[in-house]
N, C-alpha and C positions, 0 to 999 in steps of 0.2 A: 490385864493391864492395871497397874497400880495407880491409885488416885491419891491426891493430896487433899486433905480436908482443911478448909480455911474458915475460921470464925469471922463473920462479917459484923458481929456485934448485934445487940438487940435480940439475941436468940436465933439469929439466922446463920446458916452454914452453907458452904458450897464445896463440892468435890470436883477437882479438875485433875487432868493428867499433867505430868511434868512438861510435856510439849505445849499443852494449852496454856499453862502458867507462863512459860517462856514467851509465847506469842502475845499474851496480855501485857506482860511487863514491857516488851518491845514497843507495843502500841502506846502504852502509857508514857514511856520515855520519849517517843516521837512527838507526843503532844505536850511535853514539858512537865509531866508528873512523875513521881517516883523518887525513891531515896537517892538514887545515883544520877539523877537528871539535873545537871548543872548548866546545860546549854541554854541559849536564849529561848524564852517562851514564845509561843506563836503570837500572843497578844503584844509582844514587844517589851514587856516588863522584865526587868533584870531579876534573876533568881536571888533569893535570900541565902545567906550563908550563916553558919553557926559561929560561936566564939572560937571554937577549936579550929574550924576551917580558916577563919580570918587570921588567927594567930599564926597558923602554919604558913599562910600566904605572905604575912608580913615578917616572918621569922622572929616573933616575940613570944614570950610566955602567955598562956591563956589568961593568967591572973592580971596581966597588964591590960588586956582587952576588957576584962570585967571591971577593973578599977576605973579605966577611962570612961566606960559606960556609966558607972555610978556617978562619976563626977560631971557627966554631961559633955565630956570632951569628944566622945565618939558617938556619932549619930546611929541610932538603932530603931528598930520597929518592934513593938511588943506583939508577940504571938502567944496568947495565953499568959503564962507566967514566965515565958522565955523571951530573950532578946535575940533578934536576928538582924543581920547587917547586909547592906548593899555595898559591895566593894567599891563601886564608883563614888559613892558618897564619902566613904572613909578615905579613899585616895585623894579626893578633892580637899578634905580637911587637912590631910597631911601635906599636900602641896601648898596650901595657904600658909600653914604653920612654918614650913621650911623657907618660904619666900619672904618672910618678914624681915 
């Protein structure tokens, strides 16, 4: 049986089968973790999206999202050196702007 070796960081490694990896990913997604997990989290918090994801959802170029963020027009959350967005907050700002 082939095993996949995964670097956990800090010099730690783990070897799992493809089936075990799929099971772990499914469990993580059900709990609201993982790269492809965009559903509502169990704690009720809205998942954050990237500038690329927000741009695609709004059908605008990514550069427009980045410019709006720099100018303080688009609300964002800093995660390290990156900005992440809550779609509901951005949509609320857009709604207020269009209702003026």
